[in-house]
ZAMARGU-4260 file (C-alpha; in steps of 0.2 Angstrom, whole numbers, plus 5000, padded with zeros to 4 digits):
<rodrens>
0) 4998/5001/4999 | 5011/5014/4992 | 5002/5031/4988 | 5013/5046/4980 | 5015/5059/4989
5) 5012/5071/4972 | 4992/5065/4976 | 4993/5071/4995 | 4997/5088/4990 | 4985/5089/4977
10) 4970/5082/4989 | 4977/5097/5001 | 4976/5109/4988 | 4960/5105/4981 | 4953/5103/5000
15) 4957/5121/5005 | 4953/5130/4988 | 4936/5122/4989 | 4934/5129/5007 | 4941/5144/5004
20) 4930/5147/4990 | 4914/5138/4993 | 4912/5150/5010 | 4906/5165/5000 | 4890/5155/4997
25) 4886/5156/5015 | 4884/5177/5015 | 4869/5181/5007 | 4867/5197/4996 | 4857/5211/5002
30) 4847/5224/4993 | 4855/5240/4985 | 4853/5255/4974 | 4867/5258/4964 | 4871/5275/4952
35) 4884/5274/4937 | 4887/5286/4923 | 4873/5287/4908 | 4889/5286/4898 | 4904/5275/4899
40) 4915/5287/4899 | 4905/5298/4915 | 4915/5298/4931 | 4906/5295/4947 | 4916/5301/4964
45) 4914/5302/4982 | 4904/5318/4980 | 4891/5309/4970 | 4888/5297/4987 | 4886/5311/4997
50) 4876/5320/4986 | 4864/5302/4986 | 4865/5301/5004 | 4860/5319/5007 | 4843/5313/4995
55) 4841/5297/5003 | 4840/5307/5020 | 4829/5321/5016 | 4816/5306/5010 | 4819/5298/5026
60) 4828/5283/5018 | 4840/5275/5028 | 4856/5268/5020 | 4871/5259/5027 | 4889/5255/5022
65) 4888/5266/5006 | 4904/5263/4995 | 4911/5269/4979 | 4921/5257/4968 | 4923/5254/4949
70) 4915/5271/4943 | 4899/5266/4955 | 4892/5273/4969 | 4882/5257/4979 | 4872/5261/4993
75) 4864/5248/5003 | 4846/5249/5012 | 4837/5238/5024 | 4823/5231/5012 | 4816/5228/4995
80) 4804/5243/4998 | 4815/5254/5005 | 4826/5249/4987 | 4812/5254/4977 | 4809/5270/4987
85) 4827/5275/4985 | 4826/5270/4968 | 4812/5283/4964 | 4820/5297/4975 | 4839/5295/4967
90) 4834/5297/4950 | 4823/5312/4952 | 4838/5321/4962 | 4851/5315/4952 | 4843/5318/4933
95) 4847/5311/4917 | 4864/5312/4917 | 4868/5295/4931 | 4858/5278/4929 | 4850/5273/4944
100) 4848/5253/4945 | 4841/5240/4957 | 4855/5229/4964 | 4862/5216/4975 | 4876/5220/4986
105) 4888/5205/4991 | 4891/5203/5011 | 4904/5192/5008 | 4921/5198/5019 | 4935/5206/5012
110) 4947/5196/5014 | 4938/5182/5004 | 4933/5195/4989 | 4952/5199/4989 | 4957/5182/4985
115) 4942/5183/4972 | 4931/5172/4980 | 4913/5175/4976 | 4896/5166/4981 | 4887/5155/4969
120) 4874/5164/4959 | 4856/5158/4962 | 4844/5157/4947 | 4827/5167/4946 | 4819/5153/4955
125) 4829/5152/4971 | 4834/5171/4973 | 4825/5182/4960 | 4832/5194/4950 | 4830/5211/4941
130) 4814/5210/4929 | 4816/5224/4914 | 4801/5227/4902 | 4805/5236/4886 | 4795/5243/4874
135) 4799/5246/4855 | 4797/5259/4846 | 4785/5255/4832 | 4785/5273/4823 | 4803/5275/4823
140) 4807/5257/4817 | 4794/5263/4801 | 4802/5281/4800 | 4820/5272/4800 | 4816/5258/4786
145) 4807/5273/4778 | 4824/5282/4776 | 4834/5268/4769 | 4821/5265/4756 | 4820/5284/4749
150) 4840/5282/4748 | 4837/5265/4740 | 4825/5270/4728 | 4834/5287/4724 | 4849/5275/4718
155) 4839/5262/4708 | 4828/5274/4698 | 4845/5284/4692 | 4854/5268/4688 | 4837/5263/4680
160) 4839/5281/4670 | 4822/5285/4674 | 4817/5303/4677 | 4810/5312/4691 | 4813/5330/4699
165) 4814/5328/4715 | 4811/5315/4730 | 4808/5321/4746 | 4803/5311/4764 | 4790/5316/4775
170) 4781/5310/4788 | 4785/5292/4784 | 4779/5295/4765 | 4789/5296/4750 | 4786/5311/4738
175) 4792/5312/4721 | 4789/5326/4707 | 4789/5324/4688 | 4790/5333/4675 | 4776/5325/4664
180) 4764/5310/4666 | 4772/5301/4657 | 4788/5299/4668 | 4776/5297/4683 | 4769/5280/4674
185) 4785/5273/4669 | 4793/5275/4688 | 4776/5268/4693 | 4778/5252/4683 | 4796/5250/4688
190) 4790/5251/4709 | 4775/5236/4703 | 4788/5224/4694 | 4801/5229/4709 | 4790/5221/4722
195) 4774/5231/4725 | 4780/5236/4742 | 4772/5254/4741 | 4754/5258/4740 | 4756/5272/4726
200) 4745/5288/4725 | 4745/5299/4710 | 4742/5316/4714 | 4741/5332/4701 | 4746/5348/4705
205) 4751/5364/4698 | 4769/5362/4699 | 4766/5344/4688 | 4765/5326/4692 | 4767/5320/4709
210) 4768/5303/4717 | 4767/5298/4734 | 4771/5283/4742 | 4768/5275/4756 | 4772/5255/4765
215) 4757/5245/4762 | 4749/5237/4780 | 4758/5219/4774 | 4775/5227/4773 | 4773/5238/4791
220) 4767/5221/4798 | 4784/5213/4791 | 4794/5229/4797 | 4785/5228/4815 | 4791/5209/4815
225) 4807/5212/4811 | 4810/5225/4822 | 4805/5214/4838 | 4814/5199/4832 | 4829/5209/4828
230) 4829/5218/4845 | 4826/5200/4854 | 4841/5194/4845 | 4852/5208/4850 | 4846/5208/4869
235) 4851/5190/4867 | 4867/5194/4860 | 4872/5209/4873 | 4866/5198/4887 | 4879/5186/4882
240) 4893/5198/4882 | 4889/5204/4898 | 4892/5186/4904 | 4875/5184/4911 | 4869/5165/4916
245) 4853/5159/4914 | 4843/5176/4907 | 4826/5174/4901 | 4823/5184/4885 | 4808/5185/4879
250) 4793/5194/4869 | 4776/5200/4878 | 4764/5205/4866 | 4766/5214/4848 | 4778/5227/4855
255) 4787/5223/4871 | 4800/5213/4877 | 4802/5205/4894 | 4823/5203/4902 | 4824/5195/4917
260) 4842/5193/4923 | 4847/5182/4940 | 4863/5187/4949 | 4868/5201/4940 | 4880/5212/4950
265) 4879/5228/4940 | 4864/5230/4935 | 4866/5247/4930 | 4881/5242/4917 | 4865/5230/4911
270) 4852/5246/4909 | 4864/5257/4901 | 4870/5241/4888 | 4852/5233/4886 | 4842/5249/4884
275) 4856/5260/4872 | 4850/5260/4855 | 4866/5266/4846 | 4871/5266/4827 | 4884/5272/4818
280) 4882/5281/4800 | 4899/5284/4789 | 4894/5300/4778 | 4906/5310/4768 | 4910/5328/4775
285) 4902/5342/4764 | 4912/5350/4753 | 4902/5367/4757 | 4909/5364/4776 | 4922/5376/4775
290) 4910/5390/4767 | 4895/5387/4779 | 4904/5383/4797 | 4908/5400/4804 | 4929/5396/4810
295) 4927/5407/4825 | 4912/5399/4832 | 4912/5383/4824 | 4893/5385/4822 | 4882/5387/4803
300) 4881/5402/4796 | 4864/5405/4787 | 4853/5391/4781 | 4859/5374/4777 | 4863/5370/4759
305) 4852/5358/4750 | 4856/5339/4753 | 4867/5341/4769 | 4865/5342/4788 | 4873/5350/4802
310) 4877/5340/4819 | 4888/5340/4833 | 4905/5338/4832 | 4918/5328/4845 | 4904/5331/4859
315) 4887/5339/4862 | 4895/5352/4873 | 4909/5355/4861 | 4897/5371/4853 | 4906/5365/4837
320) 4897/5358/4822 | 4900/5349/4806 | 4891/5349/4790 | 4889/5333/4781 | 4879/5325/4765
325) 4864/5319/4770 | 4868/5302/4760 | 4873/5289/4771 | 4887/5278/4763 | 4882/5263/4776
330) 4878/5260/4793 | 4881/5250/4809 | 4871/5237/4802 | 4884/5231/4792 | 4897/5227/4806
335) 4901/5210/4807 | 4915/5214/4820 | 4922/5227/4831 | 4934/5226/4844 | 4942/5242/4856
340) 4958/5245/4858 | 4973/5258/4858 | 4980/5269/4842 | 4997/5267/4840 | 4998/5286/4832
345) 4989/5294/4845 | 4989/5281/4861 | 4970/5285/4861 | 4955/5275/4862 | 4949/5267/4846
350) 4937/5252/4838 | 4943/5241/4825 | 4929/5239/4812 | 4925/5224/4802 | 4912/5225/4789
355) 4902/5211/4780 | 4905/5209/4761 | 4890/5219/4755 | 4897/5234/4769 | 4913/5232/4761
360) 4908/5233/4745 | 4899/5251/4748 | 4912/5258/4757 | 4925/5253/4743 | 4913/5261/4731
365) 4910/5275/4740 | 4929/5280/4745 | 4937/5277/4728 | 4931/5293/4721 | 4933/5303/4738
370) 4949/5299/4739 | 4957/5317/4747 | 4941/5320/4756 | 4935/5319/4775 | 4923/5304/4781
375) 4913/5306/4796 | 4908/5293/4810 | 4891/5300/4814 | 4887/5291/4832 | 4868/5292/4835
380) 4859/5287/4852 | 4841/5285/4855 | 4836/5291/4873 | 4824/5296/4885 | 4822/5310/4895
385) 4811/5306/4913 | 4802/5321/4921 | 4789/5320/4935 | 4771/5330/4936 | 4763/5333/4950
390) 4743/5331/4952 | 4737/5347/4958 | 4724/5338/4966 | 4730/5322/4974 | 4748/5329/4975
395) 4755/5312/4966 | 4769/5313/4955 | 4768/5305/4939 | 4782/5300/4927 | 4781/5306/4910
400) 4795/5298/4896 | 4800/5308/4881 | 4810/5301/4868 | 4824/5312/4859 | 4839/5307/4849
405) 4857/5314/4851 | 4869/5315/4836 | 4886/5318/4838 | 4901/5316/4826 | 4913/5306/4835
410) 4927/5308/4821 | 4930/5316/4805 | 4946/5309/4795 | 4954/5312/4779 | 4953/5295/4767
415) 4970/5292/4763 | 4966/5277/4753 | 4951/5267/4746 | 4945/5259/4761 | 4939/5239/4760
420) 4930/5228/4774 | 4942/5233/4786 | 4947/5250/4796 | 4945/5259/4813 | 4938/5274/4823
425) 4947/5285/4832 | 4943/5300/4844 | 4932/5290/4858 | 4933/5301/4874 | 4938/5285/4884
430) 4944/5266/4885 | 4928/5263/4893 | 4916/5271/4878 | 4927/5262/4864 | 4923/5246/4875
435) 4904/5250/4876 | 4904/5256/4858 | 4914/5237/4852 | 4902/5229/4863 | 4886/5236/4855
440) 4892/5234/4836 | 4898/5218/4841 | 4881/5210/4846 | 4871/5219/4835 | 4862/5234/4829
445) 4845/5236/4837 | 4833/5238/4822 | 4821/5251/4832 | 4824/5261/4848 | 4817/5252/4864
450) 4811/5262/4880 | 4811/5255/4898 | 4792/5256/4904 | 4796/5243/4920 | 4810/5238/4931
455) 4808/5231/4946 | 4817/5215/4958 | 4808/5200/4956 | 4806/5187/4970 | 4810/5168/4969
460) 4796/5162/4956 | 4794/5146/4967 | 4791/5152/4983 | 4802/5153/5000 | 4792/5139/5007
465) 4795/5129/4989 | 4812/5134/4991 | 4815/5128/5009 | 4807/5112/5007 | 4821/5109/4992
470) 4834/5112/5002 | 4827/5104/5018 | 4825/5088/5007 | 4842/5090/5002 | 4849/5089/5018
475) 4837/5075/5026 | 4844/5064/5009 | 4860/5069/5013 | 4860/5065/5030 | 4848/5046/5030
480) 4864/5042/5016 | 4877/5047/5028 | 4870/5035/5042 | 4866/5022/5030 | 4886/5023/5026
485) 4892/5023/5044 | 4879/5010/5049 | 4883/4997/5036 | 4901/5002/5033 | 4907/5010/5048
490) 4925/5017/5048 | 4924/5017/5028 | 4908/5024/5028 | 4912/5038/5038 | 4928/5041/5027
495) 4916/5041/5011 | 4906/5054/5022 | 4920/5065/5022 | 4925/5065/5004 | 4906/5069/5001
500) 4906/5084/5009 | 4922/5089/5001 | 4912/5085/4984 | 4899/5096/4989 | 4912/5112/4992
505) 4919/5108/4975 | 4904/5109/4965 | 4900/5126/4974 | 4917/5131/4969 | 4918/5127/4952
510) 4901/5134/4950 | 4905/5151/4956 | 4921/5151/4945 | 4912/5147/4928 | 4898/5159/4934
515) 4884/5147/4932 | 4867/5149/4941 | 4860/5136/4953 | 4844/5133/4951 | 4831/5120/4958
520) 4836/5108/4944 | 4853/5110/4949 | 4849/5106/4966 | 4841/5088/4960 | 4857/5086/4950
525) 4867/5090/4967 | 4855/5077/4976 | 4859/5063/4959 | 4878/5068/4962 | 4877/5064/4980
530) 4869/5046/4976 | 4882/5043/4962 | 4897/5047/4974 | 4889/5037/4987 | 4886/5023/4974
535) 4906/5023/4969 | 4912/5020/4989 | 4897/5006/4990 | 4905/4997/4976 | 4924/4997/4984
540) 4919/4994/5000 | 4910/4978/4994 | 4922/4974/4985 | 4935/4975/4998 | 4923/4963/5009
545) 4922/4951/4994 | 4941/4951/4993 | 4943/4948/5010 | 4931/4933/5011 | 4941/4925/4997
550) 4955/4925/5011 | 4964/4939/5004 | 4974/4949/5018 | 4967/4967/5024 | 4979/4977/5013
555) 4980/4966/4998 | 4959/4968/5000 | 4960/4987/5000 | 4971/4988/4985 | 4960/4975/4974
560) 4944/4984/4982 | 4950/5000/4973 | 4959/4994/4957 | 4945/4981/4953 | 4928/4993/4957
565) 4938/5007/4946 | 4934/5001/4928 | 4915/4999/4934 | 4913/5015/4941 | 4922/5023/4928
570) 4910/5015/4913 | 4893/5021/4924 | 4900/5037/4926 | 4906/5042/4909 | 4887/5033/4903
575) 4879/5048/4915 | 4891/5062/4909 | 4888/5059/4892 | 4870/5058/4893 | 4870/5076/4904
580) 4882/5083/4888 | 4867/5078/4876 | 4853/5085/4889 | 4865/5101/4891 | 4868/5101/4872
585) 4850/5101/4866 | 4841/5108/4881 | 4836/5124/4887 | 4831/5134/4904 | 4829/5122/4918
590) 4835/5106/4909 | 4853/5117/4906 | 4855/5119/4924 | 4852/5104/4929 | 4864/5096/4916
595) 4877/5107/4921 | 4876/5102/4940 | 4877/5084/4934 | 4892/5085/4925 | 4902/5094/4939
600) 4896/5084/4950 | 4900/5068/4941 | 4919/5075/4939 | 4919/5081/4957 | 4914/5064/4963
605) 4928/5053/4952 | 4941/5062/4962 | 4933/5060/4980 | 4926/5045/4979 | 4941/5036/4973
610) 4957/5049/4976 | 4951/5055/4992 | 4945/5040/5002 | 4960/5032/4994 | 4972/5045/5002
615) 4962/5045/5019 | 4962/5024/5020 | 4982/5025/5017 | 4985/5037/5031 | 4975/5026/5043
620) 4980/5008/5040 | 4996/5010/5027 | 5009/5009/5041 | 5000/4997/5051 | 5011/4981/5051
625) 5002/4970/5059 | 4982/4972/5051 | 4972/4959/5055 | 4954/4968/5053 | 4946/4982/5045
630) 4933/4992/5051 | 4920/4989/5037
</rodrens>
């Protein structure tokens, strides 16, 4: 009976690490309110914490252990009711420059946090989480698609050499002016052959022939359905980028999306990233920019020339403007991949862009004839301004949300050569802003703006009583198994029970490391793992008994018991692991939670049931020379 020293060392390291990193799960989180900047580059300092404390004090809301970390302020409160009141009070008092979000603050001791130990995340059914209800702006979805259609229609008519005097867009309708009815009829025939997505209305006016185009009802439904589905996909991608496990994202009605996030550590970041409807447009700077922009004030002089638009340059507060051509080269929808980094030339933050094949072709065509000109990157963001109106009779305050759009030219550089599908964007104010912009572009553009309609903390969906029963059943099962092992296998059963405790600690540690959320099906996976781990030790103990009945010495029986039971244990665990892997691959939601826990438990039980118990048995019986009996 010899056992290598490195295995003892491995077991000791696993035991210490598992114990340390499983401890945070014993410390429950408490309700809190988090304050962060509305933009990624906004800095939060101690003065914001002090201002927030004064606001809560004026509303008679108690807070404690308030902290400022990672450019965010966290104020802890006593209950979920106080949390909701604090959120409303802080949002009114701080204004639109800050995001106030519900959160759960950890109570893990500082010395555990310093070594990176964190509690295991619990699913919505066990702990609850944050619930967001977002509404898709269908009118804006139609308007955005109509803008694209107007630009495409202008290009198609010119490529087909069809004559028209002007093409304008207003109130989700395209109005075209023609010199005569023949030109109008030719365009109407062309549109019918091209797909007939418009309702055509021929109008006779004093200025000549006019054609008014609006989307058909079928086309509107297609656009609205696409907007909801695209936003749903984009939200899921953004949640994956945030690293939230077991999140729920689904539609509600025809224009709303429900997002439920369990175990989120930074709900302010989640709220900012999920609801941010940001997009990019690439446009050429107008050749008339120097003529119409005052060199001293940076503002437009007089009225804008036709075919141009003026936007804020570098920031909304800079006071400078830039004149851009109305026609867009392409938008952020053509972005295939995006990553943030630092410019080798200036050292500032940048975003490296990779376009799809169609986007690369559009960029190449646009820049081929524009070398030497300036191309601007226009950052467009749809937001909501929240104001409160007080009822003069009841005195109750009603929240009013007003949507608005912010458009800023973040970069305008001279085109040095023909661009393709890869290039970079510079001029960003901070690495955080570059990282967030890259995340949103990588996750995909929202097809239409979305606004937060509701935000609340949700309790466990199963009810506390059911949760307590589930935990109690696990404890009773563990206790009965432990008693049974000690009664039937004595000291070897006690060793198996000790290994079982290490097994549970390893499961908690690994699940907290990988960020997996524990759900009630996951608890079922742990219960099955307990049974399988004990089953392995039962096989070993019975094999040892059989060897001793056949005349083997105690030490020979121990060696033979572990060696000959190993193949059986491996086969049974391997087949169960394969089944769990298949469940994880094709399952969703609770099935995945069960499968993940079961796979982790199987791997841990193979280690504890064989290696750990063998080492303990070796320590007890290995050095005894005159060994005639085993406590089994």
